[in-house]
C-alpha positions, 0 to 999 in steps of 0.5 A: 805586545799589548803591554809594550803598546800600553807602555808606549801609550803612557809615555806619549800621554806623559809627553803630551801632558808635560808639553802643556804644563805651565806650573813651574813647581811641577817642572821642578819636581820632574827635574829633581825626579830625573836627577835622582834617577840618574844619580849613581847610588854610590854618591847617595850612601854614607861614608860608613856604608862606603867603608863597609863595602870597601872592606867587604871587597878587600876581604873578598879579594883576600880570600876571607870568605865564608860559604853561603851555608855558614851564613844561612846557619847564623841568620836562619832565624831571620830568613 
């Protein structure tokens, strides 16, 4: 409960501060931050990454899967 009150208090402090900000550059930075927070990650990755994900989905849908235990054996030195 105390954590929730602290969180709400911080939000109110930010709202009050934001309402008094006169510096346009700060407002612009906040707007950009908000855009990045609401942007779908799919639109931020490269075409190569998208293709790799799509290939992985196709492999999974086709049943071309390896068990987790096999992957652990291959990559154990990095885990």
